[in-house]
NUBA-418519 format. One line per 4 residues: number of its first residue (from 1); for each residue y, x, z of C-alpha. Coordinates in nm, 3 decimals. Layout:
BEGIN
NUM) Y,X,Z  ...
***
This chain:
BEGIN
1) 4.619,-2.065,-0.426  4.670,-2.317,-0.702  4.599,-2.693,-0.645  4.321,-2.837,-0.837
5) 4.466,-3.046,-1.130  4.366,-3.397,-1.247  4.090,-3.407,-1.506  4.210,-3.475,-1.867
9) 4.102,-3.786,-2.068  3.736,-3.857,-2.059  3.536,-3.767,-2.365  3.401,-4.119,-2.364
13) 3.506,-4.421,-2.180  3.314,-4.467,-1.844  3.216,-4.083,-1.818  3.346,-3.916,-1.510
17) 3.449,-3.573,-1.589  3.550,-3.464,-1.233  3.255,-3.229,-1.191  3.312,-3.038,-1.501
21) 3.677,-3.018,-1.444  3.687,-2.955,-1.074  3.392,-2.821,-0.905  3.090,-2.599,-0.939
25) 2.731,-2.729,-0.974  2.706,-2.678,-0.593  2.994,-2.901,-0.534  3.249,-2.620,-0.451
29) 3.605,-2.688,-0.568  3.720,-2.477,-0.870  4.088,-2.396,-0.927  4.234,-2.483,-1.277
33) 4.331,-2.126,-1.312  4.267,-1.786,-1.129  4.482,-1.484,-1.090  4.478,-1.141,-0.911
37) 4.542,-1.292,-0.554  4.222,-1.507,-0.589  3.970,-1.217,-0.647  4.044,-1.069,-0.299
41) 3.802,-0.798,-0.352  3.849,-0.433,-0.282  3.753,-0.288,-0.623  3.628,0.032,-0.486
45) 3.436,-0.096,-0.197  3.306,-0.436,-0.328  3.283,-0.399,-0.689  3.244,-0.035,-0.779
49) 3.039,0.091,-1.098  2.725,-0.028,-1.247  2.444,0.176,-1.087  2.645,0.275,-0.787
53) 2.658,0.136,-0.427  2.694,-0.149,-0.364  2.555,-0.238,-0.701  2.762,-0.546,-0.752
57) 2.776,-0.456,-1.115  2.414,-0.381,-1.163  2.128,-0.174,-1.033  2.153,0.088,-1.325
61) 2.443,0.260,-1.486  2.326,0.185,-1.846  2.184,-0.147,-1.790  2.046,-0.290,-2.111
65) 2.159,-0.011,-2.323  1.907,0.196,-2.138  1.636,-0.068,-2.140  1.644,-0.437,-2.216
69) 1.518,-0.684,-1.950  1.134,-0.763,-1.963  1.062,-1.079,-2.155  0.815,-1.228,-1.905
73) 0.706,-1.574,-2.018  0.514,-1.782,-1.751  0.186,-1.925,-1.886  -0.143,-2.043,-1.768
77) -0.366,-2.352,-1.822  -0.733,-2.457,-1.838  -0.989,-2.164,-1.797  -0.928,-1.797,-1.808
81) -1.021,-1.783,-2.181  -0.777,-2.032,-2.292  -0.488,-1.875,-2.112  -0.603,-1.535,-2.248
85) -0.540,-1.680,-2.602  -0.187,-1.790,-2.499  -0.112,-1.444,-2.339  -0.225,-1.275,-2.672
89) -0.011,-1.514,-2.865  0.309,-1.443,-2.679  0.254,-1.067,-2.680  0.197,-1.082,-3.050
93) 0.539,-1.277,-3.072  0.717,-1.011,-2.888  0.683,-1.077,-2.501  0.699,-0.761,-2.311
97) 0.536,-0.866,-1.981  0.289,-1.135,-1.870  0.338,-1.396,-1.594  0.058,-1.589,-1.458
101) 0.060,-1.966,-1.362  -0.236,-2.074,-1.156  -0.353,-2.435,-1.105  -0.306,-2.615,-0.776
105) -0.662,-2.547,-0.623  -0.618,-2.175,-0.677  -0.268,-2.195,-0.523  -0.427,-2.380,-0.216
109) -0.719,-2.142,-0.192  -0.983,-2.386,-0.314  -1.266,-2.330,-0.543  -1.304,-2.569,-0.860
113) -1.589,-2.729,-0.720  -1.434,-2.826,-0.383  -1.388,-3.208,-0.358  -1.022,-3.162,-0.311
117) -0.986,-2.982,-0.648  -1.110,-3.299,-0.846  -0.884,-3.397,-1.118  -0.653,-3.075,-1.074
121) -0.863,-2.796,-1.219  -0.677,-2.622,-1.490  -0.411,-2.888,-1.501  -0.089,-2.717,-1.435
125) -0.194,-2.347,-1.448  -0.515,-2.131,-1.495  -0.823,-2.186,-1.277  -0.939,-1.864,-1.104
129) -1.236,-1.870,-0.864  -1.395,-1.532,-0.926  -1.342,-1.171,-1.036  -1.499,-1.277,-1.376
133) -1.218,-1.525,-1.410  -0.957,-1.265,-1.364  -1.152,-1.022,-1.596  -1.156,-1.290,-1.871
137) -0.801,-1.376,-1.795  -0.683,-1.025,-1.906  -0.944,-0.944,-2.157  -0.835,-0.703,-2.413
141) -0.504,-0.661,-2.253  -0.428,-0.285,-2.146  -0.353,-0.338,-1.777  -0.241,0.007,-1.733
145) 0.020,-0.053,-1.999  0.139,-0.417,-1.964  0.292,-0.513,-1.642  0.142,-0.832,-1.493
149) 0.314,-1.096,-1.270  0.105,-1.345,-1.062  0.267,-1.630,-0.921  0.050,-1.702,-0.625
153) 0.134,-1.710,-0.242  -0.093,-1.835,0.023  -0.404,-1.675,-0.121  -0.213,-1.390,-0.272
157) -0.412,-1.108,-0.099  -0.742,-1.261,-0.231  -0.603,-1.282,-0.589  -0.454,-0.932,-0.567
161) -0.809,-0.799,-0.458  -0.988,-0.962,-0.745  -0.724,-0.834,-0.987  -0.775,-0.477,-0.859
165) -1.157,-0.523,-0.885  -1.132,-0.650,-1.224  -0.932,-0.343,-1.342  -1.154,-0.109,-1.152
169) -1.440,-0.242,-1.370  -1.237,-0.130,-1.664  -1.200,0.229,-1.522  -0.836,0.152,-1.429
173) -0.754,0.261,-1.073  -0.503,0.078,-0.848  -0.252,0.356,-0.889  -0.216,0.283,-1.268
177) -0.141,-0.092,-1.227  0.205,-0.212,-1.258  0.348,-0.552,-1.198  0.408,-0.802,-0.918
181) 0.215,-1.057,-0.705  0.453,-1.307,-0.551  0.295,-1.336,-0.213  0.618,-1.484,-0.056
185) 0.473,-1.731,0.194  0.792,-1.781,0.375  0.947,-1.967,0.091  0.630,-2.209,0.076
189) 0.717,-2.338,0.434  1.090,-2.359,0.322  1.047,-2.541,-0.008  0.721,-2.526,-0.216
193) 0.473,-2.643,0.051  0.161,-2.459,-0.072  0.011,-2.307,0.233  -0.312,-2.256,0.420
197) -0.252,-2.101,0.742  0.032,-2.128,0.997  0.342,-1.920,0.931  0.277,-1.635,1.194
201) -0.077,-1.526,1.066  0.020,-1.595,0.696  0.321,-1.377,0.750  0.097,-1.100,0.870
205) -0.106,-1.129,0.557  0.188,-1.046,0.358  0.242,-0.731,0.564  -0.119,-0.638,0.496
209) -0.044,-0.654,0.128  0.278,-0.452,0.168  0.101,-0.201,0.364  -0.200,-0.157,0.131
213) 0.006,-0.142,-0.184  0.246,0.112,-0.031  -0.051,0.337,0.002  -0.247,0.264,-0.299
217) -0.038,0.096,-0.571  0.288,0.293,-0.612  0.375,0.108,-0.934  0.312,-0.241,-0.804
221) 0.548,-0.490,-0.633  0.355,-0.637,-0.336  0.614,-0.913,-0.284  0.850,-1.113,-0.515
225) 1.085,-1.282,-0.268  1.158,-1.609,-0.434  1.455,-1.825,-0.422  1.355,-2.002,-0.730
229) 1.155,-2.288,-0.558  1.418,-2.307,-0.288  1.667,-2.397,-0.555  1.428,-2.622,-0.728
233) 1.394,-2.824,-0.402  1.759,-2.909,-0.407  1.936,-2.597,-0.243  2.285,-2.496,-0.345
237) 2.343,-2.151,-0.508  2.470,-2.006,-0.164  2.167,-2.161,0.012  1.917,-2.017,-0.242
241) 2.089,-1.684,-0.195  2.092,-1.692,0.172  1.744,-1.825,0.248  1.590,-1.584,0.002
245) 1.753,-1.268,0.140  1.671,-1.390,0.479  1.298,-1.392,0.387  1.331,-1.052,0.226
249) 1.475,-0.911,0.540  1.210,-1.075,0.740  0.940,-0.867,0.535  1.134,-0.557,0.574
253) 1.156,-0.602,0.957  0.786,-0.682,0.972  0.692,-0.378,0.774  0.902,-0.145,0.973
257) 0.752,-0.298,1.280  0.406,-0.181,1.149  0.551,0.174,1.132  0.626,0.194,0.777
261) 0.956,0.386,0.695  1.182,0.143,0.505  1.221,0.385,0.220  0.844,0.395,0.175
265) 0.809,0.041,0.055  1.162,-0.121,0.002  1.186,0.019,-0.356  0.889,-0.189,-0.457
269) 1.027,-0.517,-0.325  1.159,-0.754,-0.591  1.317,-1.092,-0.613  1.281,-1.402,-0.811
273) 1.595,-1.618,-0.857  1.682,-1.940,-1.037  1.905,-1.944,-1.346  2.082,-2.294,-1.302
277) 2.330,-2.472,-1.515  2.660,-2.349,-1.390  2.714,-2.026,-1.589  2.986,-1.849,-1.363
281) 2.843,-1.965,-1.033  2.491,-1.811,-1.129  2.638,-1.488,-1.248  2.835,-1.457,-0.920
285) 2.510,-1.545,-0.714  2.338,-1.255,-0.864  2.619,-1.012,-0.807  2.661,-1.121,-0.454
289) 2.282,-1.078,-0.392  2.286,-0.710,-0.485  2.586,-0.643,-0.258  2.449,-0.803,0.050
293) 2.101,-0.643,0.009  2.253,-0.296,-0.036  2.479,-0.309,0.251  2.215,-0.468,0.488
297) 1.932,-0.224,0.393  2.173,0.070,0.465  2.343,-0.062,0.764  2.070,-0.249,0.955
301) 1.753,-0.058,0.837  1.897,0.289,0.766  1.764,0.289,0.404  1.888,0.611,0.232
305) 1.685,0.616,-0.094  1.905,0.435,-0.342  1.595,0.271,-0.497  1.571,0.081,-0.165
309) 1.923,-0.026,-0.195  1.896,-0.164,-0.556  1.812,-0.527,-0.553  1.612,-0.592,-0.866
313) 1.512,-0.950,-0.979  1.320,-1.169,-1.216  1.486,-1.505,-1.316  1.347,-1.815,-1.454
317) 1.560,-2.087,-1.607  1.587,-2.406,-1.397  1.293,-2.632,-1.449  1.478,-2.907,-1.259
321) 1.748,-2.899,-1.501  1.519,-3.012,-1.797  1.516,-3.378,-1.888  1.258,-3.592,-2.051
325) 1.543,-3.774,-2.241  1.651,-3.598,-2.549  1.436,-3.300,-2.473  1.566,-3.078,-2.751
329) 1.882,-3.062,-2.550  1.690,-2.840,-2.303  1.685,-2.576,-2.565  2.063,-2.551,-2.509
333) 2.033,-2.583,-2.128  1.777,-2.306,-2.127  1.997,-2.092,-2.354  2.303,-2.115,-2.126
337) 2.095,-2.044,-1.821  1.931,-1.748,-1.984  2.283,-1.621,-2.066  2.368,-1.643,-1.708
341) 2.069,-1.441,-1.606  2.155,-1.167,-1.852  2.528,-1.164,-1.768  2.419,-1.137,-1.412
345) 2.197,-0.838,-1.473  1.841,-0.970,-1.442  1.555,-0.722,-1.490  1.304,-0.974,-1.619
349) 1.335,-1.325,-1.741  1.138,-1.643,-1.819  1.296,-1.911,-2.032  1.156,-2.256,-1.993
353) 1.015,-2.440,-2.288  1.206,-2.773,-2.395  0.910,-2.990,-2.343  0.822,-2.891,-1.978
357) 0.978,-3.205,-1.834  0.684,-3.399,-1.988  0.390,-3.160,-1.992  0.278,-2.806,-2.011
361) 0.442,-2.623,-2.308  0.295,-2.635,-2.644  0.250,-2.299,-2.822  0.543,-2.387,-3.040
365) 0.782,-2.469,-2.753  0.681,-2.164,-2.565  0.755,-1.944,-2.870  1.086,-2.110,-2.900
369) 1.152,-2.027,-2.546  1.067,-1.668,-2.619  1.293,-1.670,-2.912  1.596,-1.769,-2.699
373) 1.551,-1.436,-2.521  1.537,-1.250,-2.841  1.845,-1.407,-2.974  2.031,-1.305,-2.673
377) 1.887,-0.946,-2.683  1.947,-0.874,-3.046  2.201,-1.107,-3.201  2.466,-1.214,-2.953
381) 2.602,-0.871,-2.816  2.564,-0.958,-2.443  2.341,-0.659,-2.377  2.590,-0.412,-2.526
385) 2.780,-0.334,-2.185  2.697,-0.353,-1.822  2.855,-0.645,-1.619  3.072,-0.777,-1.909
389) 3.225,-1.042,-1.669  3.302,-0.780,-1.393  3.674,-0.782,-1.318  3.727,-1.140,-1.411
393) 3.948,-1.301,-1.136  3.741,-1.610,-1.147  3.403,-1.444,-1.135  3.499,-1.192,-0.858
397) 3.645,-1.485,-0.646  3.321,-1.667,-0.695  3.114,-1.361,-0.600  3.321,-1.331,-0.280
401) 3.288,-1.707,-0.210  2.902,-1.708,-0.251  2.863,-1.389,-0.044  3.073,-1.530,0.244
405) 2.891,-1.862,0.239  2.549,-1.682,0.230  2.627,-1.459,0.519  2.740,-1.747,0.730
409) 2.407,-1.919,0.658  2.222,-1.590,0.736  2.398,-1.565,1.062  2.292,-1.908,1.159
413) 1.928,-1.807,1.075  1.967,-1.503,1.302  2.112,-1.718,1.578  1.786,-1.915,1.564
417) 1.578,-1.620,1.633  1.502,-1.540,1.262  1.327,-1.702,0.966  1.005,-1.823,1.138
421) 1.181,-1.972,1.460  1.445,-2.141,1.209  1.124,-2.280,1.006  0.979,-2.410,1.326
425) 1.312,-2.572,1.421  1.331,-2.750,1.088  1.654,-2.572,0.978  1.562,-2.512,0.617
429) 1.432,-2.860,0.557  1.734,-3.031,0.684  1.979,-2.804,0.489  1.805,-2.845,0.156
433) 1.757,-3.218,0.201  2.118,-3.279,0.263  2.214,-3.079,-0.046  1.952,-3.253,-0.260
437) 2.067,-3.590,-0.151  2.441,-3.510,-0.227  2.347,-3.399,-0.570  2.130,-3.694,-0.648
441) 2.408,-3.929,-0.513  2.652,-3.763,-0.751  2.426,-3.818,-1.045  2.357,-4.183,-0.971
445) 2.715,-4.272,-0.921  2.820,-4.084,-1.228  3.040,-3.811,-1.060  2.789,-3.549,-1.209
449) 2.721,-3.599,-1.584  2.365,-3.527,-1.698  2.392,-3.573,-2.086  2.120,-3.805,-2.206
453) 2.030,-3.927,-1.859  2.359,-4.103,-1.721  2.583,-4.030,-2.022  2.551,-4.007,-2.415
457) 2.220,-4.180,-2.377  2.021,-4.234,-2.707  1.866,-4.574,-2.761  1.576,-4.459,-2.971
461) 1.423,-4.122,-2.895  1.146,-3.943,-3.081  0.880,-3.812,-2.850  0.764,-3.463,-2.942
465) 0.412,-3.362,-2.972  0.292,-3.263,-2.630  0.012,-3.055,-2.473  -0.285,-3.254,-2.368
469) -0.498,-3.146,-2.085  -0.866,-3.123,-2.189  -1.064,-3.343,-1.940  -1.372,-3.123,-2.003
473) -1.197,-2.821,-1.857  -1.316,-2.901,-1.495  -1.679,-2.917,-1.617  -1.650,-2.577,-1.793
477) -1.485,-2.414,-1.501  -1.737,-2.531,-1.247  -2.011,-2.411,-1.488  -1.858,-2.059,-1.485
481) -1.838,-2.062,-1.121  -2.212,-2.171,-1.088  -2.310,-1.887,-1.320  -2.152,-1.637,-1.097
485) -2.306,-1.783,-0.786  -2.646,-1.780,-0.949  -2.636,-1.408,-1.037  -2.476,-1.255,-0.732
489) -2.638,-1.100,-0.416  -2.588,-1.376,-0.163  -2.660,-1.142,0.152  -2.403,-0.899,0.035
493) -2.163,-1.180,-0.007  -2.225,-1.317,0.327  -2.196,-0.954,0.486  -1.859,-0.905,0.315
497) -1.718,-1.247,0.427  -1.839,-1.181,0.778  -1.633,-0.846,0.775  -1.317,-1.029,0.665
501) -1.368,-1.245,0.977  -1.423,-0.946,1.194  -1.117,-0.753,1.088  -0.901,-1.060,1.126
505) -1.041,-1.117,1.470  -0.933,-0.760,1.588  -0.606,-0.788,1.413  -0.671,-0.540,1.135
509) -0.540,-0.511,0.782  -0.790,-0.732,0.578  -0.704,-0.585,0.232  -1.020,-0.339,0.231
513) -1.248,-0.617,0.347  -1.111,-0.858,0.071  -1.176,-0.581,-0.187  -1.528,-0.548,-0.088
517) -1.572,-0.918,-0.088  -1.439,-0.937,-0.443  -1.674,-0.661,-0.556  -1.950,-0.866,-0.415
521) -1.824,-1.158,-0.602  -1.725,-1.387,-0.325  -1.515,-1.662,-0.447  -1.149,-1.730,-0.372
525) -1.234,-2.037,-0.147  -1.497,-1.846,0.034  -1.245,-1.546,0.114  -0.982,-1.781,0.225
529) -1.234,-1.991,0.439  -1.343,-1.673,0.612  -0.996,-1.646,0.774  -0.976,-2.000,0.890
533) -1.159,-1.977,1.223  -0.917,-1.691,1.336  -0.589,-1.811,1.176  -0.636,-2.199,1.177
537) -0.482,-2.451,0.932  -0.121,-2.544,0.912  0.021,-2.893,0.930  0.392,-2.939,0.881
541) 0.594,-3.111,1.140  0.797,-3.391,0.953  1.183,-3.315,0.951  1.423,-3.597,0.959
***
């Protein structure tokens, strides 16, 4: 193995170039040159062909020549009507799938008129309280033709129930709905911290969703196992991969424990990864993810359907990489991150807008972010062949390295008894905190260059026009909620909420009861509250 060489002359006095010359973004040393002895992979067993086990080179033989990735831009703000306008704009501009951002009260299972929602309604996503909100959110959008992704976790079963009922009112049965609900509650305890109930009953709710969707929604992904937020919290590439796959395997184990055959639901599990700054490390991460998943599903769970073994994933460019300083540079960052996702074989992609470090995206910025994907798809030739970096000595070495690091971390999780015991022991919090601290120290002492922040700083910067939140949104949303409450049948709502509590008390699957409550026009907060006497509330134990 070659020795890491010294960095050449700095591009500018005082700028440390060690990171760029000698290590990955995750801090792993990189050799100055790679050769055949560095890859170390068995081409037949480890690399294979696109569309063939272990799917290192991609889940499908034709990849983007058969079908481009779905351009699924994340959007949501204000009321359902306002977000519907943004959805229609993006579809008109060439977006091929929808991705819904919800506001903080919705993510926490709170109604907009809850005292804890004050000041947050519609601020960082769309406010959803009732089935009417969901109906208005997707008004005029053919839900049996356009796939919809919903990024919501703790109250995911309740939002899914509302979505199914809203489609039902338009004559669209669950069997014809395609898309994804994130529903990955385990990563909330690891990184994003948006929870309602303790981990064990909340995990059971995810299994309820998997079980119900397996029976009734064959085109729908009931869980999108998310590493994105784990990476945004400060994890390395290998930690993101390990913790995400461990979460996914926990859902598989739980569903199998309920009596489902692995091949009945695993083909509809999907993943959501970060696309970070280090082009080659990210490509290697995606390739390693497919390899680990395929082998584990086959060898541990006995999956035989190739669709179960194909890890398919959505990617979002790294929000944490965006800077408020010289924000137009974010267009370049996002472009390179999107390139990594495409070279790594993503099935769908969201590209962040350049102004997101300061505010919700303007329509102009969101359109430019979509155009970034369209440039990659139609102008740069990167979709012409499957896994164009496959066989690169450097990329294969990085793939092997990230796979080995991830498997070692997953072994440590298994030794603690699995994901939930590891959560309870504070394992994930400590690991991510240490990585985040090391990264921040490297930025602050100049060992890691962030252009425009600690190097190549501009003295006078123009501030772009930003999205401004409308302070009247909260009043409008509460008025919408009041209108629904005024017209509904309150005894029917009370009966439906009581049934949710009864089913939960006896340990049953609550999805049917949630659907009935949504049909009665129970609110999101009311449905979430109905489970609290049985499940309790979660308070995190601080980790030091």
